[in-house]
C-alpha positions in Angstrom: -0.1 0.1 0.0 1.4 3.4 -1.1 2.1 6.1 1.6 -0.1 9.2 1.2 1.6 12.3 0.1 2.7 14.4 2.9 1.2 17.8 3.4 3.8 20.1 5.1 3.6 23.7 5.9 6.2 26.1 6.9 5.1 29.3 8.8 7.5 32.0 9.2 6.5 35.1 11.0 7.2 38.5 9.0 10.0 40.5 10.5 8.8 39.0 13.8 10.8 41.0 16.4 10.5 44.3 14.8 7.0 43.6 13.9 6.2 43.0 17.6 7.8 46.3 18.6 5.7 48.1 15.9 2.6 46.5 17.0 3.4 47.7 20.8 4.4 51.0 19.7 2.1 52.4 17.0 4.4 55.5 16.3 6.8 52.9 14.9 4.6 51.8 12.4 5.9 52.6 9.0 9.3 53.5 10.5 12.5 51.9 9.7 13.0 49.9 12.9 15.9 47.8 14.0 15.9 45.6 17.1 19.2 45.8 18.9 21.7 48.1 20.3 22.9 51.4 18.6 26.1 51.5 20.4 29.4 51.2 18.3 29.5 47.6 19.1 25.8 46.8 18.7 24.5 44.2 16.2 20.9 44.4 14.5 18.9 41.5 15.8 16.1 42.1 13.4 14.9 44.7 10.9 11.5 45.8 9.8 10.6 45.8 6.1 11.0 49.5 6.1 14.5 49.1 7.2 15.2 46.3 4.9 14.6 48.5 1.9 17.7 50.3 2.8 19.8 47.1 3.2 19.6 46.8 6.7 19.6 43.2 7.8 19.8 41.1 11.0 23.5 40.3 12.1 24.7 43.6 10.6 26.8 45.8 12.8 24.7 48.7 14.0 27.1 51.4 12.8 26.8 49.8 9.2 23.0 49.8 9.7 23.0 53.4 10.7 25.3 54.2 7.6 22.6 52.6 5.4 19.8 54.2 6.9 20.5 57.4 8.8 16.9 57.6 10.3 16.8 54.0 11.5 15.1 53.6 14.8 16.8 51.4 17.3 14.6 49.4 19.8 16.2 47.4 22.5 15.2 43.7 22.4 12.5 42.2 24.7 12.8 38.4 24.5 10.6 37.8 27.1 7.7 39.4 25.1 8.9 37.6 21.9 8.8 34.3 23.8 5.3 35.0 25.0 4.0 35.8 21.6 5.9 32.8 20.3 3.7 30.6 22.7 0.5 32.2 21.5 1.4 31.2 17.8 2.4 27.9 18.6 -0.9 27.1 20.7 -2.7 28.1 17.3 -0.6 25.4 15.5 -1.6 23.0 18.1 -5.2 23.3 17.3 -4.4 21.8 13.8 -1.7 19.1 14.5 0.5 17.6 17.2 3.3 17.2 14.8 5.2 20.6 15.2 8.8 21.2 14.7 10.0 24.7 15.8 13.1 26.0 14.2 13.0 29.3 16.4 10.6 31.6 18.1 9.2 32.9 14.7 9.0 29.8 12.4 8.0 26.1 12.4 7.2 23.1 10.1 3.7 21.5 10.6 2.7 18.1 9.2 -0.9 18.2 8.6 -1.1 15.1 6.5 -3.7 13.9 9.1 -5.0 17.3 10.7 -6.9 17.5 14.0 -9.6 19.4 12.4 -11.3 18.4 9.1 -10.3 20.7 6.3 -9.9 20.3 2.5 -6.3 20.9 2.1 -3.2 21.9 3.7 -3.7 25.3 1.8 -6.9 25.8 3.6 -5.2 25.0 6.9 -2.4 27.6 6.3 -4.8 30.2 5.6 -6.7 29.5 8.8 -3.4 29.7 10.7 -2.5 32.8 9.3 -5.8 34.5 10.0 -5.8 33.3 13.5 -2.3 34.5 14.2 -3.4 38.1 12.7 -6.6 38.0 14.8 -5.0 37.0 17.9 -1.5 38.6 18.0 -2.0 41.4 15.3 0.9 40.1 13.4 1.3 38.7 9.9 2.8 35.4 8.9 3.8 33.9 5.7 3.3 30.2 4.8 4.9 27.7 2.3 3.0 24.6 1.5 4.2 21.4 0.0 5.0 17.8 0.1 8.3 17.9 2.1 10.1 20.4 4.3 12.7 21.6 2.0 10.1 22.9 -0.5 7.8 24.1 2.3 10.7 26.4 3.5 11.5 27.6 -0.1 7.6 28.3 -0.7 7.3 30.4 2.4 9.9 32.9 1.1 8.2 33.2 -2.2 5.5 35.3 -1.2 6.7 37.3 1.7 5.6 39.2 3.5 2.0 38.2 4.5 1.4 35.7 2.0 1.5 31.8 1.0 2.6 29.6 -1.8 2.1 26.1 -2.8 4.4 23.8 -4.5 2.5 20.6 -5.6 4.1 17.2 -6.2 4.4 17.3 -9.8 6.1 21.0 -9.6 8.7 20.5 -7.2 11.7 19.4 -9.3 10.7 22.1 -11.8 10.6 24.7 -9.2 14.0 23.8 -7.8 15.7 23.8 -11.1 15.8 27.6 -11.8 16.6 28.7 -8.2 20.2 29.7 -7.2 21.8 27.1 -5.0 22.5 30.0 -2.5 18.8 30.2 -1.8 18.6 26.6 -0.7 17.9 26.0 3.0 20.7 23.7 4.1 23.4 25.3 1.7 25.2 27.9 3.5 27.4 30.7 2.1 30.7 28.5 2.2 28.9 25.6 0.6 27.3 27.7 -2.0 30.7 29.1 -2.8 32.2 25.6 -3.3 29.4 24.8 -5.4 29.7 27.8 -7.6 33.6 27.1 -8.1 32.5 23.5 -9.3 30.2 25.2 -11.9 27.0 24.5 -9.8 24.9 27.6 -9.6 21.1 26.6 -10.0 19.1 23.5 -9.0 19.6 22.3 -12.6 23.2 22.4 -12.4 23.2 20.5 -9.0 20.6 17.8 -10.5 23.2 17.4 -13.2 25.8 16.0 -10.8 26.4 12.4 -10.1 26.0 11.3 -6.3 29.6 10.0 -6.5 30.8 13.4 -7.7 28.8 15.1 -5.0 30.1 12.6 -2.3 33.7 13.5 -3.5 33.3 17.1 -2.7 30.6 17.2 0.0 30.9 14.0 2.0 27.9 12.9 3.9 25.7 16.0 2.8 25.9 14.7 -0.8 22.8 12.4 -0.6 20.7 15.4 0.7 22.0 17.7 -2.0 21.3 15.1 -4.5 17.7 14.6 -3.3 16.6 18.3 -2.9 18.0 18.8 -6.7 15.1 16.7 -7.5 12.7 18.0 -5.3 13.0 15.0 -2.9 13.3 15.3 0.9 12.3 12.5 3.2 13.1 14.2 6.5 10.0 13.9 8.8 8.8 16.7 11.0 10.5 16.0 14.3 8.3 17.0 17.3 11.0 16.3 19.8 13.9 17.4 17.9 16.9 17.0 19.9 19.2 20.1 20.5 22.4 19.8 18.8 24.3 22.5 20.7 24.4 24.7 23.6 26.7 28.1 23.4 26.9 31.6 24.3 28.9 34.4 22.8 29.6 38.1 23.6 30.4 41.2 21.6 32.5 43.6 23.7 31.9 47.2 24.1 35.6 47.6 23.8 38.2 45.4 21.9 40.2 43.0 24.2 43.8 43.2 23.9 45.2 41.0 26.7 45.2 37.4 27.5 43.9 37.9 31.0 40.9 39.9 29.7 40.2 37.3 27.2 40.6 34.5 29.8 38.2 36.2 32.1 35.6 36.4 29.3 36.1 32.8 28.5 35.5 31.9 32.2 32.4 33.9 32.2 31.1 32.2 29.0 31.8 28.7 30.3 29.8 29.6 33.4 26.6 30.6 31.4 27.0 27.5 29.1 27.4 25.3 31.9 24.3 26.7 33.8 22.3 26.1 30.6 23.6 22.5 30.5 22.6 22.0 34.1 19.0 23.1 33.6 18.6 20.6 30.8 20.7 17.8 32.4 22.9 17.5 29.4 26.6 17.8 28.5 28.5 17.4 25.5 31.7 16.0 24.0 32.8 18.7 21.5 33.7 22.1 22.6 34.0 25.1 20.0 35.7 28.4 20.5 34.8 31.3 18.2 36.8 34.3 18.2 36.2 37.3 16.0 38.9 40.1 15.6 38.4 44.0 15.2 38.9 43.6 11.5 35.9 41.0 11.6 38.0 38.3 10.7 36.7 35.1 12.4 38.2 32.0 13.7 36.7 29.0 15.2 38.6 26.0 16.8 37.0 22.8 18.2 38.2 19.7 20.0 36.3 16.4 20.8 36.8 14.5 23.9 36.4 11.0 24.7 33.7 11.5 27.4 31.3 14.1 28.3 32.4 17.6 29.7 32.4 16.7 33.6 32.0 20.1 35.1 32.3 23.9 34.7 36.0 23.5 35.3 36.4 21.1 32.7 34.6 23.1 30.1 36.7 26.3 31.2 40.0 24.3 30.8 39.0 22.8 27.4 38.1 26.3 26.2 41.6 27.6 27.5 43.3 24.7 25.4 41.6 25.9 22.2 42.4 29.6 23.0 46.0 29.2 24.1 47.4 28.7 20.5 45.8 32.1 19.5 47.9 33.8 22.0 49.5 36.3 22.1 46.7 38.3 20.1 47.6 39.6 16.9 44.9 42.3 17.2 42.1 43.1 19.4 39.2 40.7 19.9 35.6 42.1 19.3 33.5 38.8 20.0 34.2 35.6 21.9 31.9 32.6 21.7 31.9 29.1 23.4 29.7 26.4 22.2 29.2 22.7 23.5 27.8 20.0 21.0 27.6 16.3 20.6 25.3 16.5 23.4 24.0 13.8 25.6 21.9 13.2 28.9 23.7 13.5 32.2 21.0 11.9 34.1 22.7 8.3 33.6 26.5 9.0 33.8 27.4 5.9 35.4 29.0 4.3 32.3 30.7 7.3 31.0 33.8 6.9 33.5 33.8 3.2 32.6 33.7 3.6 29.1 36.7 5.9 29.1 38.7 3.3 30.6 38.2 0.7 27.8 41.1 0.4 25.6 40.9 1.4 22.0 39.5 -1.3 19.7 
């Protein structure tokens, strides 16, 4: 018996943080708004559509954003408000399906192949959800509807803001063929650049490559790339999607120039990461240090341990191990980050020490 065609919706709130601020402060409506700090070391967390017309984007340094849009209005972030609104939105999703995979506060995948409420189509469900979000939160959302997650994500960008778009099964491969690979979710800037260097610019170019060729250059990700070029993506909507990493980073008001200052900042980051781990009863085996210099050059260094990180001191020392080869500093440091990945539960650690004593096989 053949499996039914899946019906996947990707909901993406429109300029979420900035839209919440414009909703709560009517004077900001129609204004170019950036959520973030306007100080020299500030970074834009989100930009309204009015600000985007000037080229202002999230993750952009505030000084650059101000240069692009001199009359830009900066608003400090209110994450507790965004989380509360996100909870409202997810409660709306739950009326239609229990199969919800949040990607962030402002977007999620929904599998409505077997919805809780009888509706004629996924398109109708997406329309209802967007209407409910507008009525109950005063915010707009865009939706993409398709037979897999990859295409639903692409579709949600196609009619932004405040729109929706459907990619039916017969149109998936054709739709992908004309798009630049740089627009594909799952292909970041570095991978897109590598593809471009190999003559792969569009979905059609990607489809023309054999799986062995892609495996040679992209390793384990090759099968995913091979599939999406044909409009195929079999990944399920993961309700309890496991967290892959926990990390913290800090942008300094003034560049750090001394090892002592940098080590103090690292110690503080390790404390915050370990506290977050404690709340979730998890730890990890891979520690990654991120360092951004004053000229925005960025370095990352990682190490994987045989056992889970045991405590905060262990995490701090591993971070120091990664940092030490970068000293003395070649220039000031504007940002430092520390991330723990390859996560696992710490609630049953009994075998952890025993395993570390076993000889290599």
